[in-house]
C-alpha positions as CSV (number, residue, x, y, z in Angstrom):
1,M,115.8,137.1,61.0
2,E,115.9,133.6,59.7
3,I,119.3,132.5,58.4
4,S,120.1,129.3,56.6
5,S,122.3,126.8,58.4
6,D,124.8,127.1,55.5
7,I,126.1,130.6,55.9
8,S,128.3,130.5,52.8
9,S,125.3,129.7,50.6
10,E,123.3,132.4,52.4
11,I,126.0,135.0,51.7
12,K,126.2,133.9,48.0
13,Q,122.4,134.1,47.6
14,R,122.0,137.5,49.2
15,I,124.8,139.1,47.1
16,E,123.5,137.6,43.9
17,Q,120.0,138.8,44.6
18,A,121.1,142.3,45.7
19,I,123.5,143.0,42.8
20,E,122.2,142.7,39.3
21,N,124.0,140.2,37.0
22,S,126.3,139.1,39.8
23,K,128.1,135.9,40.5
24,A,129.5,135.4,44.0
25,E,132.0,132.9,45.3
26,V,132.3,132.6,49.1
27,L,135.1,130.8,50.8
28,H,134.9,130.1,54.5
29,G,138.1,130.7,56.3
30,G,137.1,129.5,59.7
31,N,135.9,131.2,62.8
32,R,133.2,133.2,61.0
33,H,135.7,134.7,58.6
34,Y,135.0,134.7,54.8
35,T,136.7,135.6,51.5
36,L,134.4,136.9,48.8
37,T,134.8,137.2,45.0
38,V,132.0,139.0,43.3
39,S,131.8,139.8,39.6
40,S,129.1,142.0,37.9
41,N,128.9,144.6,35.2
42,T,127.1,146.7,37.9
43,F,130.6,147.5,39.3
44,D,131.7,149.1,36.0
45,G,132.7,152.8,36.6
46,L,132.3,152.6,40.3
47,T,135.1,153.3,42.8
48,Q,136.4,150.4,44.8
49,V,134.7,151.9,47.9
50,K,131.3,152.0,46.2
51,Q,131.8,148.4,44.9
52,H,132.5,147.2,48.4
53,Q,129.6,149.2,49.8
54,L,127.2,147.4,47.5
55,V,128.4,144.0,48.6
56,Y,128.3,144.9,52.3
57,A,124.8,146.3,51.9
58,A,123.7,142.8,50.9
59,I,125.0,141.1,54.0
60,T,125.0,143.8,56.7
61,D,122.4,142.1,58.9
62,L,124.6,138.9,58.8
63,M,127.4,141.0,60.4
64,A,125.3,142.7,63.1
65,G,125.6,141.8,66.8
66,N,128.0,139.8,69.0
67,D,126.7,136.4,67.8
68,A,126.5,137.4,64.1
69,P,127.2,134.5,61.6
70,I,129.9,136.7,59.9
71,H,132.6,138.2,62.1
72,A,134.8,139.5,59.2
73,I,135.3,139.6,55.5
74,D,139.0,138.9,55.3
75,Q,139.3,139.7,51.6
76,M,136.9,141.0,48.9
77,N,137.8,140.6,45.3
78,I,135.7,142.6,42.8
79,Q,135.6,141.7,39.1
80,T,133.9,143.8,36.5
81,S,132.4,142.2,33.4
């Protein structure tokens, strides 16, 4: 797996590619922790759990293993359009 050197950009790109009509904002909190804000009309009518599952599915491989570039998502804000 090749990962860009700018993990925040990589996270944003993966989410926006995986979730139709989405806009993602990624804030790096330090020590491989991130805060995400994702907006998309894809989230309309979905439970919060399903919304989060869609986002995590886009970045799962970035969270796998002991040396993963993402250690934690400290906060995930979902906005519907």
